[in-house]
N, C-alpha and C positions, 0 to 999 in steps of 0.2 A: 769287162762286163759292159753290155750295151746300155746306153742311157734310157731311162723311162720317163714318161711325162708325169708331172704332178700338178694338180689344179685345185685351187681354193675358190669357193663360190657360195653365194647366198642369195636369197630373194624373199622379201616379205609378201605373203599372199595368204588369203583365207584357205585353210585346209580343214575340211570336216572329217573326212575318212582317214585319219592319220594312221590307224593300225593297218588298213588295207594298203596304203601307200608305202608304209614301212616294209611290209612283207613282200610286196611286189618289187620294190626297189632293191631290197637285200638279195632276193633271188636273182635279179637281173645282173647286179654287180658281181656276185659270186660266180655266176655262170660266164661272166665276161673277164674273169681273172683279175678283177680290180681289188685293191686293198685301200683301207682308209676308214674314216668315220664321217657319217652324215647324221645330223640332228634334224628331226622332223617334229613340228608342233602345229597348233592351230594358227600360229602367226607366220609360218613359212618354213624354209629349210636353210641349212648352213652346213657346209662340209668341206673336207679335203680328201681327195682320192688320188691314187697313183696307179699307173699301168700304161699300156700302149695308148697313144693319143687317140687313135681311131676308136678304141673301145670306150674311152672316157666320153668322146663326142656322142657315141651311140647311147651311153647312159644318160647324157643330157637330153637327147632327143626322146628317149623313153620317158623321162620325168616330165618333159614338156607335154608329151601326149597324155600322160596320166592326169596331169593337172590342167590340161587344156590352156597352156600358156601361149600368149601371143608375143613372146619374146624369145631371143636366143640366149640361153644360159651361158654359152661359151663366150659370147661377146662381153659379158660382164665379169666373167671369171678371171682369176689371175693364174698365169701359167709359168711353170719352171721345169727344169729337168734335174734328175738325180741319178747317180750311178747305182744306188741300191735303195729299194723302197723303204721309207721311214715308218712303215706299218707292218705288222705281222699278220693281220687278218682284216676282214671287211665287217664293219659294224654299222647298222642303221638303228639309231635310238630315238625313242619318243621322249620329248622334253616339254615342260610347260612353256619354255621360251627358248628360241634359238640363240639368243644372247641375253644373259641373265641380268635384268634390271629390277626384278621383284615386282614387275607389273605385266603379268601375262595377259591382262585384259586390254592392254594398249594394242592398237592396230595401225602401224605406220603406213600401211597401204591405203587406209581410208582418210587419215589425217597426217599428211606428210609435209615436211619442210621443203623449201626450194632447193633442188639439187643443182649445185654449181660445178660446172666443168673446170678442170685445172686451168685452162686458158683464161678464164674469167675470175679466178680466185684472187690473184694479186690485186686487181682493181678493187675488189670487194673489201679485202682486209686492210687496204691502205686508207679506206674511208674512216676518218676520225669519229664518225657517228656510230660505227659498228663495234659492238662488244664481241671480242673473239674469245672462244672457250675451247680449250683442249679437253676432250672428253675421256682421254686415256687416264691410266693410273699414275701415281706419282713416281713409281719406280721406272716407268717408261719415259716420262717427261723429263726426268733429271738429265738424260743424255742428249736431248734435243727437242726443239719445238719451233713454231713460228714466232717471230718477234711480237711482244706485247700480248701474247695469249695468256688468259687466266688459267692458272693451275688449280683445279678443284681439290688437290691434296687427298685424293681418294686412294684407298688400298684395293678396292674392287669396284666394278661398274655399278653394283647394287647400291653404292653409297652416293651415286650421282643425284638422285632425287633429294636427298638430305642436303647436299651442297646447294642445290638450286633454292630449296625452301629457306635456307639460312642467309642467302644473298639478297639483301634488300636494295642495294644501290643500283641494280640493273633496271633501267626503265623498260617496262613491258611494251611500250609503244615504239621504242627504238630498235633498229635491226640487230639481230644476234646471228653470228656465224660460228659453226662448230665443225670440228674435224676429229678423226681418229686414224688408226693404221690402215684399215681396209674399207672403211665406209659404213660398216654395220652398226657400230655403237653410236656414231653421231646421227645416223638416220633414225634410230630408235629414241635417242635423246631429244631430237628435234620434235618427234611426236609428243613426248612428255611436255616439253616446253610449250607447245601449242595448246595442249590440253589445259594447262594451268593459267593460260591467259596471255602468253607472249604473242604478239601480233605479226612479227616479221622475223621468221627463223629460216636460216639456210644451213646446208651441210655440204661438205666437200665430196663430190661424187667419186667413189672409188678410194677415198681417203688419201693419206700421205703418199702411199706407194704409187698410186695412179698419178699424183701430182709430180713426184720425182721422175717418173717414167716419161712424162709428156712435156715438162718445162725445161727449156734450154738452160745451161749452167749460168749464163750471164743474167738471166731473168729469175733465177731460183732464189726465193726468199727464205728457204728453210735454213735453220741454224743448228749445227751439231749433227748427230746421227739419229737414225730412227730405229727404235726397238722393234724387233720382229719375233713372231712366235714360232721359230724353227731353230735349227742348229747354228744359223749364222748369228743369232742374238741381236745383231744390229747391222744396218747398212748405212753407208754415207750418202751424201746428196746426189751421187751419181749411181746409186744402187750397187756399189761394190761392197764386198764384205767389210764390216766395221771393225772397231778395235776393242770390242767388249766380249766377255763371256758372261754366263749367267750362273749365279749361285742357286743350286737346286733346293737349298733349305729355305731361303727367303724370297727367291725370284728376282732379286735385285741384279741389275747389270754391273759388272765389275771391270774396272780398268786393269791394264797390265800391272800397274804399280800396286793395286789392291790385291792382286793374286800373289804378289811376292811377300805379303804380310805373313807373320808367324800365325796369325789367327785364321788364315785361309787353309782349308782342307777340301780338295775337290769333291763336290757332291755332298758335303757335310756341313760346312760352316764358312763364314767369311767375316771380315771386320764389322760388317753392318748387322750381323745377327748372332754372333757367337755367344753373347751374354743373354740372349732372349729366347733360347730354345732349351727344352728339357733334356736330361740325359737319356730318357726313354726315346725321344724323337731322334736324338743324335745316333743312337744305336740302329734305329730304323733306317736312317739315311745312310749309315755306313753299309748296311746290308743291301740297300738299293744300289749304291754305287758299285758294290761288288758284283751285282748282277749285270749292271751296265758294262763294266769292264769285261766280264765273261762274254757278254753278247758281242762286244767289239772284237774279241779274240776269235769268235766264230764268224766274223765278217758281217754281223747284223747291225742295223742302226736302231736307235731308240724311237719311241712313239712320237708322231707329229701332232699338229694342232689344227683345229678348225679356225675359220677366218675370224679375225678381230677387227 
């Protein structure tokens, strides 16, 4: 089977006519034989689509024209290839937020932190005056992060404002630097920090994946692996497939040793969650895993994710 392109992308921009954009974009993507999911809201768009690369580029050009963008979406997008599409259909959905912080009123495009390129990131985070914050969730952070980064211990990005509100030791006048997997969460988190009075806020442009892609091994400060929202689960510091799988019950990444536990059942439970889920949910997960196994037998993959 011939490889097809897969691209993840996002952009914060004011969109007033979200329904018109949704309808036009869906029609264009369907007619271009693209599959995937795109979220559209008043704050921008975020999506992952797959198909022929030329067709994806045409979809980007169409969206740029519709929104009168003076930038190339493809230059900011992340690209990969896959042997079989990880989507079964094309969806364009209207959401209150393209990344859920519980603050749909924030506008990162009007009050944004300083976007730091990977080549300048090491110098920034080595500065002892800088407070470094990992804006990802704790199940992502457990397998890798930058040294000395604060772990907010969040289960979801919606909890990030509560973390910030409870942290009193961070001086609002001192520089703060933040990062996430693909750039979207730390960009929105930076807007929140600025809104509540932090004066010097930066975020890693393109996130950890952009950093790993552009920094040479001998200069790479990343420690461990990076959790990703696709079938790879994690990648190492050179973007090779990592050594973890994901528990579909609790979303935690699992090491090979953890999958050998008697408490691990593929798609149903793991040592981290087996005593925390109800029998009703377990039965639902068993049925879900059954459907996944049947899809694999038919040569189909499971659903993918939008950018994080």
